[in-house]
N, C-alpha and C positions, 0 to 999 in steps of 0.2 A: 682345556681353552688354552690357547696357544698366548704365551705372555706376549706382551706388547713393550719392546726395549725402548723404542723412541716415541716424540711426536712429529707427527707428520703434518706439517704445514700445508695447507690447499688452499692455493692464490688462483685466484680469478682471472681472466686474463683480460688484458688493461686494453683500453682504447687507445694502441699504438698500431700493431702488427707493422713491425719494421721488416725490413727484407736487406739484400745488398743492396738496392738499390738507395736507399734512404742515406741521408747525411747525419752525421751522430757526431755530437758534441759533446765531451764527457770532463766535467772539472770536479775539483775538488779535493779530497784525500787520495791517498796512495790505491786504496779500494777502487776508486774508478779505474783505476789504470789497469787492474788486476781484470776486470773486466772487459774494458776497452779492446785489450788483448785479445782475449778469447774471441772476439766481434773481428777485430782486423786478421787474427789467424785463417777465420773463414768469409773471408774477400770482402767484409762490410767496411765501408769507406768513414773511419775515424780519426778524429784528431784529438787528442789527450793533452790539456793542460797547457795551454803554449804557454803560458805567463807562470808553470810551475805548479806545483802542490800549494793547495791553499788547504788547513785543516778547519777554523774556523768560517763560520757564515760572511757576519759583515765583511773578511779583508777580499772573501771571495765576492762577495757581489760589488766591493766599491771598484775591485776590478773589472768586471762584465759593463759596473754603471760608464767606465770610464772609457774600456774599448768603444760602446755605443755612442758616446760622446767624442771618441778621437782627443781624447786630452793626453797626449803626448808627453812623456815625460821629459826632461830639462835636467840639466847640468847641477841647478841647485839643489835637486832631490835627491841626487847620491851623496852617500857617506864613508866613512874611510876607517876601516879598523881590521885591524889582521893582516894589513900589508894589501888592500882590497878594494876596490868601493863595491857599493852594493844601497840596494833599496830597502826600508823596513817594511814597504810595501809587497814585495817580491821572496819568493822562498831563496834559500840560500845558493841554490842553482844556480841565480843571477848572479854572480860575481866576478869583479875581473882587475888585475893590475891596472888594467890602463881605461881609464873612463870615457873614452870617447868611443872605445870597443864595445864598452858595456852598453851603454846609452843604445848604439845602433842595433844591438842585438834586441833588445827591450823593446825598442820603438817597432823593430818589426815583428817580433810576435803579439804584440799590440795590436797590429794592424791586419795579421792572421787570425787572430781571434774575431776581431771585428768582422772580417769575411767567413767567417763561418757561423757565426751569431745569426748572420743577414739570409745564409744559405739552408743551415741545418731545419731537418726535417724534427729533431729531438737532439735536445741540450739534458744530460743527465747529469744530477749533481749531488758529488758524495760529502756529507757532513761530518768530518769527524767531531769536532771538539767543541765544546760552548766557552771553553776556558781559555782566556785571552791573555796578554802582556799591554801592559800601557807602559809607554817611555817618559818617563817621569819630567824628564824636560822640556818636551814638548805637551804633557798632555793628552797622547793621541795612542788609540791602539793600533799596533801593530803586526805584520803578518808573520814575521820571521824574526830571532833574536841575533841571528846572526854572530852568536858564538860571544856578545859584546856580555860584559860583567852583568850577572845577574841584581846587582845593588842599580842598576841603572835603569829596574822596570819593577812594574807594582803590579800583581796577578788579579783578573780579576772572572766574574762569569758572566757571562752574558746575560740579558734576561729572555723572558720570551718576546717581548715587547721589544725589545732593540734589534731583533731578528726579524721578525714580524714588519717592523717599521722600514728596515733596511730595503727591505724583500718590496714594500709597496711603493718605495721611491725611484725599483728600476723595473716594475713589471710592467707600466704602462710605457715605459720607452723600450723595450723587449716587444712588445705587441702593436709598435709602430713599425721597427725595424722587421718584424718578421710573423704578420698576422698567424703561419700557420705553426707557427712554434711550439710542440711540447714540450713542458718541462715535466722530466720524470727524476722525484728527491728519493733518496737515501739515507737510511742514517746507517756510516761504516762500522761492521763489528768488528773493527781493529779496537782494542783496549786501551784506552789511556791510562796506564794502570803510574804512570811516573805523579802524578796528579794526585794519586790515593784510590781507592777502592772506590770509597762513599762517593767521592768527587767525581770520579769517572761514572758513576749512577747520577749525579746530579747532575753532569753535561748531559748524558746520552738521554734522560731524560726530557731535559729543556729543550733540546734539537728535536722529539717527537712530537713534545707539544707545541713547538714553533711550526714545522711542518705541516702538522693538522690544521692549524691555523689559514694557514696556507692555503692548502687543498680544498679549504670549505669555502673560502674567497673566491679562488681562481680558479677555473673550471678547465684550464689548459693545464694545470699540477697538476698531477699524480704520484702515487707513491709504490712505491718496490722493495718489500721488507729483510732486505738483507741481515740487520743487524737481531732479526725474530728467528730468521731460521740456524743462524749461528746460535744464538741464546738458547732457543728450542727444541729445534732438531737435532741439532749437532751440539748437545749440551755436553761435550766431554775434551776433557784435555785432550784425546789424540786426535781432533782436529784443527789443534794448534801445531804453530811452529816449536821449534825450542824455547823462544823466548817467551813462549805462555800468552802471548799478547797479539802475534798477525794468526789470521786462520791461514791452516798449509794448503797444500796445491789437492787436496782432495777435499776440504771444505770448498775452495774456489770452485772446484769442479760440479760440488752438488748442489751448489749458491748461482754457478751457473745454468745448471739443467730447469730450475726454478724460471731464471731470466726469461731464457728460451720458452718454456712454455707460456708465461706471462707476455711474452713483449714481442714472440717474431710470428710473422707468417706460415703457416703448413708450409706453404712451398719450401719457404727458407728453412723451415727445421729439416724439411725433405735435404736438400743442398748440402746441409752440414752434416749429414748421417752420409751420405755419396761421398762428400768430400775428403772424410776422415778415412776412409776405403783408401781413398786414391793417396791421398799422403802417405799413410801406412804404407801404398806398394813403393812410392819415391824412394820411403826410408830403407825399404826392402834393402837386402847388404848380400848379393849371392855368393854362392858357394864357388864357381866358375864367371867369372863377366865374361866371356871370352866363348863362350859356350852356346852352341843355337838356342837352347834353352832359353839363355838368357835374352839374344837377340830379339826371340818371338813375344816373349814378356815384357820386355821394351816397347815391339810394334803395337802388343795390344793396349799398353800403356797410354800411349799416344794418342792412341784412339780413343780410349775412352776418357779422357782429358778434351779430347775436342769435342768429342758428344757433350759431355757435362759443361763445358764454354757455351755452347749451342743453345742446349736447355735451358738454362738458367741463367744465360746472359751476363757471365761473371770472367771477369779479364784473369785469364791463365797464363798470360805471356812468357813471365820468367818459368815457371812449370812445364812451358811447352819447349820453350829455349833450351831448358838442361836436359830433357828427352831425346832434342833433336841431336844434340852434341854428344851424347853417351852414344846415339845411334850411328853418327857419324864416324866416330872414333872405335866401334865395332870390326874386329879382325874382319866378319865372315858377311858385313853389311855390303 
């Protein structure tokens, strides 16, 4: 009998059936950006973290609610440290020595997020940690500490109820704005070991229990097991980057394969397979770029791209333009 070296996670198809015509909004931890990049590479219509990365659910939900209510930021909400203005509600990517420029950028992104919420077919939320920092002088939870001295903050862990109640205050507003919207939760497989090993487990467990309660109560909320795939099927350090915290590219590829199986229409899965081949052909480096053989290769590739675009109704304008330019520049054309 052959020994099994891995636990295989079988995921039933979710009630999503996404394709390249779907509008997808990804919010939350950096893991959301890993999956959205995969989808964008295969011509899915995606937006990712318009207001920056959020690791804890309450900060993320607060920004979502703010977008829905169009509560723009004003100058009084900006802080100053390390020679830059910033907001404790936002990721450190949003900081600037000029507060007017920062405010303009933030409110533009707030409007963009609101627009995507109204039109999206699916909102994927990747939750990173239940650990949060509380700004002592204002007794409020912050999204990011912006390298302000740690003595200015207390550290706490959100309760299951904190997370669920924060979602409840948002859920009805989301449904009013976009009744068709499906919400897909996942718990990020990135380990937050700076909090401690046991503390990371407490955090991830809290997130799991909160998401389970949300999905039980709200029928438009679904769950995708990124964390379980990483912890059980990919239970080996060879699937981590050198920091032993982040999944490496192989792990992300495997989780991506599960995501395709669970969330995409069959036609989109086929489109991805064909597009991978076309992308490999486009990346091909010819031995002799001026040969007749390469000219024939480019002509066939152009035909294949045009046929793909017609068959799957996917915009390949940039790819077609690139090949046409190469054909125009070929000495034998």
